[in-house]
Steps between C-alpha positions, in 0.01 A plus 500: 500500500568858409285746312672787321448853623337754273829666403662380179874522560790353311762273650747788523270715710429205731865471597587642841869531588611226737200273430457201272258511209261268685497729803440802280215326323342400829494868599270563205286186526230460758448159661144377464319417820477141614123490474515645148740227400300219655188628326662410166485129584283303261496756223551374145839533339373779278449718808840420649693539172503884508650493849761252382588732212551786748728281712692391189546862395622590850753215491624613160532856628691400813745277315524717189383226264370559152135422422607190306694339787341216694361617830471168688871494581478867599221421746716223648797736527286749690340222708154608384226244465267522201169662595300175506744337740539817707125502562519138614804577717334797672189297578710211636707745707187654647373151584831410663488814714137431590580145608797626702277759672683800354202653319223728619219330688252530213730293276579248774125443545465404131765225511407169665736201482339163423641362826300761697171334398429201730330301222800535269794432735554148361518610136825494305456871428512569876850358523615700195400831664232571241241771555123474471376642169153654537236385254448740213249491214610785273822589322491845662484342845793269422725804450439629854785449745309267737473253210806586290741499793425145615495375139848637432630379838363147455663473154847555645715186512 
């Protein structure tokens, strides 16, 4: 996900000789941090819609589309996921890296495979490489990575 910088520049001023439009745009867009992106999990669509509009506008700018052109094919051309799916992807990627041991220790400590619990080794979820989802009683708690990460990971086919 990218958030626009404070400068309002036109497509012509974004062009740098020898670079594609996408590369020029990425010079002026700042990537959001991973933890910022994962904190958007569980928000209602009304909160994610403004971010999707920013991404749509960026895709239109990069490809030089008019405001009336459909943006879904533009996102596919640029290989950009819609914001909702990008949030899910980033959480699943962080879970994959945590399970592979390629994350910082504090994230590795959060993730516990079902097979690592002696009482759950015989469960079907242990053979599917599912992860233990901690119990949570509030909606706010369900958006935290220790709960959201295993939920997203366990929903993967």
